[in-house]
C-alpha positions in Angstrom: 19.7 25.1 -49.6 22.3 26.8 -47.4 25.2 28.7 -48.8 27.9 30.2 -46.7 29.7 33.2 -48.1 32.4 35.4 -46.6 33.7 38.8 -47.5 30.4 40.3 -48.6 30.6 43.1 -46.0 33.9 44.3 -47.6 32.3 44.1 -51.1 29.3 46.1 -49.9 31.7 48.8 -48.5 33.6 48.8 -51.8 30.4 49.3 -53.7 29.3 52.1 -51.4 32.7 53.8 -51.9 32.1 54.2 -55.6 31.6 57.8 -56.9 27.9 57.5 -57.9 25.0 55.2 -57.3 24.7 54.7 -61.1 28.3 53.5 -61.2 27.5 51.0 -58.3 24.4 49.8 -60.1 26.3 49.3 -63.4 29.0 47.3 -61.6 26.4 45.1 -59.9 24.5 44.5 -63.2 27.7 43.6 -65.1 28.6 41.1 -62.4 25.1 39.6 -62.3 24.9 39.3 -66.1 28.2 37.6 -66.3 27.5 35.2 -63.4 24.1 34.1 -64.8 25.3 33.1 -68.2 26.0 29.4 -67.4 22.5 29.1 -65.8 21.0 30.6 -69.0 23.0 28.2 -71.2 22.0 25.2 -69.2 18.3 26.2 -69.3 18.6 26.7 -73.0 20.0 23.2 -73.6 17.3 21.7 -71.3 14.4 23.6 -73.0 12.1 21.2 -74.9 11.8 21.4 -78.7 8.7 21.7 -80.7 7.2 18.9 -82.8 7.2 20.9 -86.0 10.1 23.4 -86.2 8.8 24.9 -89.4 5.5 26.1 -87.9 5.3 29.8 -87.4 4.0 30.7 -83.9 2.6 34.1 -83.1 1.6 35.4 -79.7 0.6 38.7 -78.3 -1.9 41.3 -79.6 -1.6 44.5 -81.6 1.8 46.2 -81.4 3.1 43.6 -79.0 2.6 40.7 -81.5 5.7 38.6 -81.6 6.6 35.8 -84.0 8.7 32.8 -83.1 10.5 32.2 -86.4 10.4 28.9 -88.2 13.3 26.6 -87.4 13.6 27.7 -83.8 12.8 24.5 -81.9 13.5 25.7 -78.4 12.1 28.4 -76.2 14.5 31.3 -76.2 16.0 31.6 -72.6 17.3 35.1 -72.1 19.2 37.1 -69.5 18.1 40.7 -69.1 17.2 43.6 -67.0 13.7 44.1 -68.5 10.5 42.1 -68.2 7.5 41.9 -70.4 4.7 44.3 -69.5 2.8 41.5 -67.8 5.8 40.2 -65.9 6.7 43.7 -64.8 3.2 44.2 -63.4 3.7 41.1 -61.2 7.3 41.8 -60.1 8.1 43.7 -57.0 10.4 46.6 -57.6 13.1 47.3 -55.0 14.0 50.8 -56.1 15.8 52.8 -58.8 19.3 52.0 -57.5 18.7 48.4 -56.9 20.3 46.0 -59.5 18.4 43.0 -60.5 18.4 40.7 -63.6 16.1 38.0 -64.8 16.9 34.6 -66.4 14.0 33.1 -68.3 11.9 33.1 -71.4 9.7 35.9 -72.7 7.4 33.3 -74.3 4.0 33.6 -72.8 3.4 29.9 -73.1 6.7 28.7 -71.6 5.1 28.1 -68.2 2.9 25.4 -69.8 6.0 23.6 -71.0 7.7 24.0 -67.6 4.8 22.9 -65.4 2.6 21.1 -67.8 -1.2 21.2 -68.1 -4.1 18.8 -68.2 -3.2 17.7 -71.7 0.6 18.0 -71.5 3.0 16.5 -69.1 5.6 18.9 -67.5 8.9 19.3 -69.3 10.9 21.4 -66.8 13.9 23.3 -68.0 14.3 26.4 -65.7 13.9 24.6 -62.4 16.6 21.9 -63.1 18.9 24.7 -64.4 18.3 26.7 -61.2 18.8 23.8 -58.9 22.1 22.8 -60.6 23.4 26.4 -61.0 22.2 28.4 -58.0 25.2 28.0 -55.7 27.8 28.1 -58.5 26.1 31.3 -59.8 26.3 33.0 -56.4 30.0 32.1 -56.1 30.7 33.3 -59.7 28.8 36.5 -58.8 31.1 37.2 -55.8 34.2 36.5 -57.9 33.0 38.6 -60.9 31.9 41.4 -58.6 35.4 41.5 -57.1 36.9 41.6 -60.6 34.5 44.3 -61.7 35.2 46.5 -58.6 38.9 46.2 -59.3 38.5 47.2 -62.9 36.3 50.1 -61.9 38.8 51.3 -59.3 41.6 51.2 -61.9 39.4 53.2 -64.3 38.7 55.8 -61.6 42.4 56.0 -60.7 43.2 56.7 -64.4 40.4 59.2 -64.6 41.6 61.0 -61.4 45.2 61.0 -62.8 44.0 62.4 -66.1 42.0 65.2 -64.4 44.9 66.0 -62.1 47.2 66.2 -65.1 44.9 68.7 -66.8 44.7 70.4 -63.5 
């Protein structure tokens, strides 16, 4: 897949011009979260249901024990900045001021649904959502980032004016 984007150098300079690194990271995270919502919604609709929606499923051990409530027929696909302990151990971290988000499920057994096993055929839901939404998500991210940078610039201008007025 090839995607051609223009104007990213200007966006990078605008991000670099923000007052703090934390502010830049917050702007990036807001834009990423907003851009990824349609991908998350598509994956949620494609997620396979369970045969018995009233069955209570527990997974994890000790303090990390989680219960998937009765009536939830689909794996919960989430957008977030945090991973489970196991996922975090496998993920490569880019640094404190690097913004990244994750779209996926926290269900420890979801990969068996996605890829299948010896006894179960695959029922992919994340891969088709990614394939359909990758390019639109990147384009939405660029548009959303531009909007977020404009909003942040307006807030900073109001803040500067307020501080100058107090003087």
